[in-house]
N, C-alpha and C positions, 0 to 999 in steps of 0.2 A: 504494500500499499504505500501511496504517497504521503509521509508523515507531515508535509508542509501544512496540511489543513488541521491537524490535531491542536487541540487547546484552544479552537476558535467556536466552540460550541454555543450556538445561540440560546439564550434563556427559552425555556418551554419545549427545546428540541428533544423529541422521544428518543430512546435507545435505538429503535428500528431506523428512524430518520438519520440520526448521527452515524450509524454504521453505512448508510449509503452514501453519506458526505465522505467518510475517510477511505473507503474502499473503492469508490468510483471517482475520487479527486474532483468533487464538485464544489461549488461556491457554496458557503455554509448558509448565509443569509438567504440568497435567493431560491435555494433548494427548499429550505424549510418553510419559506412563504409558499412555494409551489405545492408542498405537501398538504398544507392547510387548506390549499384551495382545490385539492383532489388531483393535481397534475403530477403523477407519481412517475414520470419517466423523464430523463434528460432528452431535450429535442435535439434534433441533427444540428440545428443552428449552433447550439452550445457546444456539441462536440467539434464542429468545424472551426469554431472560433479559436479553439485551444491549438489549433495546427497552424504551422507556417504556411505560406504560399505554396511553396514547393509540395509539402506533404498532403495539404488539403486536395490537389489535383494529381496525386500520385498515380490514380488508375489512368487518367487522362494520358499522363507523360508516357506510360507504360504501352498503351494502345497505339499511342502515336509512333513509338519505336517499332512495334510490331507492323504497323501499317506500312512504315518507310521500308522496313525490311522486305516486306512483300514486294513492294514496288521495285526495290533494288534487285530482286531476284529474278524479275522479268527483263532485265537488261542483258542482251544477247552477250553471252560469254563472261560475263563478270561473277558469277558464283563458280562457274568451273576454273576461273583464273585464280579465284582466291583459294580454292579448295585444293588445287594442284600445287600452288606455290607457298601456301601457309600451313601444310598438314605434314606432320611427322608421324610414320606409322597410322594410327588411327586417331591421332590428337590434333585437333586443330589449335594452332598455337594461340592465335588471337583470342580465342574462346577460352582457353586455359588461362591466359593472363587476365581476362575479364573477370572469371570466376575467382582467382586468387585475390585480385583487387578488391572484389565485390565482399568478400568475406573478411578482409584484413581488419576494417574499421570495426565490426562488431566483436571479433576476437581480441582487439586491442582494447575493448571496453570491459572485458571481463575482469572481475576482481578475483583473480586466480588464488589468492589466499584464503578465499571463502569456499572453493569448490569442494574440498573434502568434506564440508558440513552437508553438502548435497547427498552424498552417498550415506548419511546416516538416516536418511528418509527412505528405507528399505522397501516401502510399500510402493512407492512411485518408480524406483528402479527395477523390482520385480514385475509390476505392471508393463513398463516399457519394454522389458525383455520378452515378455509373453506376447505383446501386441506386435513387435517388430519381428520376433523370429517364430512365432507360432500363427498368431491370427493372421497377420498380413500375407504370407505366403500362401496359406491355405484359401484365404479369401480370393486371391488372385487366380488361383489354381481353379477354383470352383467357377469364378466368373469366365475364365478361359474357355471352360468345357460348356458352359452356357452360350456363349457367343461365338466362339472360333472352334468349335469341335471338329469342324470339317476344313479348317485351314491351319494345317500343322505348323507351318513356319511363322505365321502371324501369331499362332498360339504360343510358339516357343519364345517369340520377342517379347510378347506380353508378360510371360513367367519371368523372363529375366529381369525385367522391371520391378516386377513384384518382390523378386529375392534382393534386390539391391536397395538396402536401406539407406535413407538419406544421411549423408554426413557434410553435406556442402551448404546448398541453398537454403536449407532449413533455418541455418543461423540468420539469414537474412529476413526470411518471413517472419521468425521469432521476434527479431528487433521491431519489424514494423507493427506487430501485434502486441507489443509491449510485455512480452513474455520475460522469464527469468533467464538473462543471459549465463549466468552460473549454471542453472540447470541444463540449459541448452547445451553449452560446452561439455558438461558431464555426460550428457545421453549421447552426443555424437561421438565421443570419445568410447563410450560403452559399445555403440553400434560399430565403429571402427574394429576394434579388438574382435568382436563376433564375427564381423564380415571377413576379416581375413583368414580366421580359422574355419569358418563354415560355408562360405560362398560357392566354392568349388563342390563341396559335399552337397549342398542344397540343389545346385544346378545339375547334378548328376541325378539326384534322387527324383526331383520334380519333373525333369525332361526327359528321363529314360526309365527309371525304376517304376515310378508311380503310373505313368501312361501305359507302360507294357502290362503291369498288373490289372489295370483297367480295360484293356484291350483297345486303347487308342494309339495311334500314330506317336512314335517316339524318336527322339533325336539324340545324338550321342555328342555330348557337350564336353570339351577338354579346355579346362581352365585351372591353371596353377595358382598356388597361394602367392607366388611371386606377381603375377598378373594383377590380383587384387590387391596385393599390399602396394604396388607401382600407383595404381589409381587412387588409393587412399592417401598415400604421401603427396602425390601431386595436388589434389584437390582438397585435402584438409590439412596434411602436415605441413606443407610450406606457408599457407597463411596462418596456421597454429603457432608455428615457430616465430614467424614475424610479429604476430600479435603478443605472444608471450615475452620475447625479447623487448619489446616496446615498452610494456608494462614492466618488467624487470628492470631495465636500464635507464629509460627516460625518466620513469617516476621516481627512481632512486636520485636521479641527477637534479631534477628539477622541482620535485615534490608532488604530492598527491594532488593538492589543488590546482597547480598549473597543468599536471598531465591530464586530469579528466576534465578541467574546465576550459583549457586552451588547446592543448594538442588533439584531444579526442574529438572536441568541437570541430577543429579545424579539418580533421581527416573524415569526418562523418559524411559529408556530400560525396566523397569517393564511392560509397557504396551504391547509391542511387546512380551516379554516372556509369559505373562499371556494369551495373544491371542492365541499364538502357542499352549499353553497347552490346552486351551479350546477347540481348533479346534481338536487337536489330540484326546481328551477325547470324545468329541462328535462323531467324526467318528468311534472311536473304538467301543462305545456301540451302534451306529445305522447303521454303514456303511455296515455290513454283511446282515442286513435285507434289506437295500436299494439295494444292488446288486442283491439278490435272489428274490426282488419284483419289478423288474425295470419297468414293465409295469404301475402299480399303481403310481409309482414314477413319470414317466413320465406324468401321467394324471394330478398330482398335480402340477408339475414343470413347465409345459406350461404356465397355467394361472399366476403362480407366476412371471415367467420370463417377461412376458407382463407387468404384473402390476409394478414390480419394475423399468424397463427401462421408461415406459410410464409416472408413477408418476415423475420419476426424470427429465425427459426431459422437462415435462410440468410446473412443478414447477421452473425449472432453468430458462426457457426462460420468463415465466410469470415475475419472479422477475427482469430478464434483461430488460425487456420491462418497468418494473417500474423505471428503471434508478438505479437498484441496483448495488453496487459494486460486484467484484467476491466473496468476502468473504460472503456477505449476500446471494448472489445467490446460491453458493454451501451448504451453511449451510441449508437455506430453503429447497433445493432439497433433500439432504440427509434425513433431518428430515421427509420429506414427503413420500420419497420411502421405508424407513426402519420400521420395525415392533418390538414389544415387544414379541418375540417368547416364552420367558419364561412363560410370563401370559397365552399365547395361548396354550401352552402345559399343564400347571397346570389346566386350566379350562377344556380342551378337556378330560384330564385323569379323572378329578373328575366328570365329566359329564357323559362321553360315556364309560369310563374304560380304564385301562392301555393298553389293547391289541386290543382296537377297532380300526376300520379303520379311525374314526375322530382323535383320538390320534396319528396314523400314519402319518395322513396327516399333522398333526401340527408339527411332529418332521421332515418332509420332508422340512418344511419352513426354518429353520436356515440353513441346509445342502445346501439349494439352494442359500439361501440369502447371505451366506459368500462369496462364490466367485464372486456371481453377485455384491455385493457391492464393493469388490476389483476392479472389471472391471469398475463400475461407478467412483471410485475415480481416475482411470487413465483417464477416459473421461473427468472427470472434469478438472484435470490437463492440457489435451490436449486443452480444450476449452479455458482454460486461456490464452494458448499461441497462440491460434488462433483468438480469438475474442477481440474486443476493450470494454473495460469496463470503465465507468466514474471514475474519481479520486475521493478520498473520499471528502466529502464536509468540507472544513476547518472552523473550528469554531474560530471566533475571540474573544478572551477574553482580552478586552482592559482595562488597568488599569487606575485609575485615577490619573496619574502621574502629578506632578506639572509644567509641561512644555508642550508646543504643538508640535506635531510632524506633518509635512505636508505629509499625506499619503492619496492617493486616495482610498476610502474606497471601491470602485468596483474592485480596482486592484487584481489579484490573486497572492499569494507568489510565484509562479513560473515564474512570468513576471521579465523582467529586472530590473536593479537599477533605483532607482528615479532619475528624471533629476537633473543635477548639479545645485547647488544653490551657488551664489557668498558667499565668506567667511564671509563677513560683515553681511550677513542675517542669518548665522547659530547662533542657540541659544543651548547651551548646557545644560544638565540636571544638577541641582544644585549640586548632589552628585560628578558628575565629577568635577565640578568647586571646590569644597571643597577639594578634592583629590588633585588636580594640585597645590591648593594655600597653601597647608599644608606644614609645614617645618619639619615634622616627617621623620626621616632618615630611610632608609631601615633596614629590620632585620639583625643584625650584621653577623649571620651565614650563609646568602645568600649573602652577600656583593661579594665575589670573583665570584660566579656564575653569578649575575647580570653583573658584569664588564665583564664576558665572553662573553655574549649575547650582551652587548652594544658594544664591540669590533667586534663582527661578523657584526651587523648591519652597524657600521661605515665603515668598509672595503668595505661592498658590496654597500653602497651608493656612497663612494668616486669613485668606479669603474663604476657607473652609473647603477647598476644591483638591481633587487628588493631583499629585505631581507625577507624572507619568515620563520615565527616562526611557528612551529607546537608543540603545548602544549599536552602533553601525559600522561593519567593515564589509570589504568586498564580498567573501564567500560565507560570512556568518558562521565560520567555523572554528575560530581560536580566540582571538582578542575579545571580540564583542560577546561571545559565549561567557567567557571567563568574568568579564565585566557585569553581565546580567546576574550571574550566580551571585558574585560577590556584593553586589548593589543590594539584591534581595535579601541576603543574610544579614547584611549590615544594617540596612533598613528596619528589620525585624528586631535585630539586637538593641537598636537605639529606640525601639517602640515608635518609629515613625510608620505607622500603619497606613497612612494615605499615600505613601511613597511606593510606586509600583515600578518594577524594572523589566524591560522588554529588550529584544534584540532583533536585527534584521540586516540583509545585506543587498546589494545590486543583483546578485547571482545566487540560485540555490544549489548547494553542494551537500555537505553533511556535516556534523558536529564532528570535528576531527577526532579520531581515536587517541591521539596523544592528549587532546583537551581533556577527555574523559579520563584517561589514566592519571593526569594530573591532578584533577579534582578528587579522585579516588585515594592517591597517594597522600593528599593533604587532609584527609579525614572525612571528605564528604562521603554519603553512600549514595550509590547510583543503580538504579534499576533501568537497564536498557532494553529497548526493542529491537526487532529484527528490521531487515530491508536495507536498501541503499541510503535512506536517510531517517533513521531510526529516530524516535522519542526517548530521551534520556530523562527520568525524574531524578532530581539530585536534592537530596535531604540534608539539611545543615543542623537541624535540631530536632529533639524529641517534641512531639505535638505540633510542630509548624508544618504547614503544607509544602509540597515539593517545589522546587523550580523545574519548568518543563523546558528542555533545551533541544532544538533540532533547528536545522537551516532552513531559512525562510527569506522571502524578500520583505523589504520595509512595508510594502502595501499589504502583507499577508493580513486577513481578517482578525487574527489574533492581537495584532498590534493597535495601539490607539489610533484615531484619525484625525484628531484636532488637539490644539493647545498642549502639545507634548514638547518636551527637550531632546533634539536630535543630536547625539553626541558620536562624533566621528572618531573611532579608534585607529583608523589607518588613513594616509593621505589619499590613496587611490580611490576610496569610497567618497571621499569628500570631493575629488575632482569628478566622479562620475556622477554625482547628484547635485548639481548647480543649484536646483530647487527641489524642495521636498514638500509636497502638500501637507497643509494643516499644522506645520511646525510654528511654535511659540518662540522658541530659542534654538539657535544653532550654534553648537560649541565643537571645536577642535581639540581633541585629547589623544593625539597620536601616540602609539607604542611600537617598538620595535618587533617586528613580526618573527614569532618563535618557530614559525614553520620554516624558516631558513635552516634550522638545525634538524629537520626531519632526515631519517637515516642515518644520522651520525650517532656516534657513542654518547655524546653529552647532551642530547635532546632532554632527558628528564631534568637536568639542571637548569637549562635553557628555559623550559616550560615553567618550571617551579619558581624561577626568579621573576618571570614575567607576570606569573599568576599573583605573587606576594606584592610585587610592585604596583599593579592595579589595586589590590586589596587596600595596602596603605594609603594611597591616595584617595580612594573613596571613602576609606575610614575618616581621613582628615577632612574631607568635605562634608561629611555627615556631623562631625563634632562642629563644625562651623555653622552648620544649620541650626543645631541645638543652642549654641552661644548666641545666635541672632533671633530666636524666638522669645 
């Protein structure tokens, strides 16, 4: 789920309504109003507004590429020239390059340090194994008998498609459908291993042994483990190595924030560009033959259509019945429905010949699969907006902090704040007590800024109004999160109940793991959620409600919309926000980015120093507020 919307629950919003908000990434205020009016589905316009111009018209771009490819295919001599000059053995080099470049950005996005967690969900892994290597091949065999019983070569090509489990383009379809990149990477790796071990055995069984046993025409298929391994290496291994090395080396060099928010964003358009190029080239090379031989195409296309839709829907709803989140359901369904057409074509050509009917049937596979998978992506997104999915299970990583927090262990983080506790019964963490008892002065170059914030707070409190502090940095991942937590804890400690602390950024990333680790090491107790942008509940005292931390934009519904104090903790955010709507006071309070130490041995010390520096400055400010009241 997109945790950016957590914490913005409107008054009167029911549990069912709120689950819709956080699981479907809806605007809380407008959705709750719509529910109250009986309009319980997100409109197509609402979904479209969330997409960029390119993403909004993705289907149009794909079908334009398809149409242009078909047109180029009718230019005399062009398809033959490209095929002869750019094909090595059975591999068309430009298509191979297009497929590799197409899969590189999604594989570079994967958080490889989280993949091992995927294999702990044994139900999904077992279900994927059964669907891909039992249900899928048997279903394709049955469909082949029903539709192509009297066409043994077309039948053979169809079976080769059904046996080749997808290891490549499914990564792209999964990315477009907002599935789990980590699950997808794990499942295609799973498929690749089983494919190398079993494809030749399956091919012999389903094309020779089983047809003979049923009295059908059979074929002798010779495919070695080396053939399959080479296909897997070219179409999965190469982009996987590129993606993994990018994640490992560039992230270590530049840090998580820069890698995921600069580099990954920069290479992401490469996926669509390479996809359009690949589609154009495939339809240029084979489109003319498809149109001129439309009857055989339909003979092969009909069982393929049934197969793709049936496998997708069966896998999706089985995963949903097993209480899978949307991300898991769509990833499992797409991996079950799609196929490794590169391997199927290579084996069909090597076994039956380039101009055989079996090779023709294998070529029809991807030409049918591409538009069908586009349709399945659209169906998946529609199901996400129409069906209720469970929230991601929130994992509680409880630290061994040196103080006791009175938390009901059965309570979900989305529930309301803990019951109030008499101030006399409140016990604050030792680090907070040390900060408040310290006589260390504030940083001299921030004295003026801290006084401006103190003046804003004093004026608001004298007038009987809340003083809302919004700490801002670019990614809302480190400094602004630390400042929000310390401001909330110190305001509570100094009994300034009308001072509220918030945070935001100009981009959405996640509260950095090193930020969470630093707070934990300094005595805060943190209950963390799952997902790419989890919510962290940070407790600083017994009986006090937690501070909820996750990365969000300044304009997030959780943040105040007027008369707040905007406090910029980094210069980049200050420059990126020349104007902030609703701000009463704008203050620059920059701190050196601890993220520069990410990946080094001394990052714990750097983060700890920065956290305590922020804490001391804010404590000095609150003392000034108390003295001025």
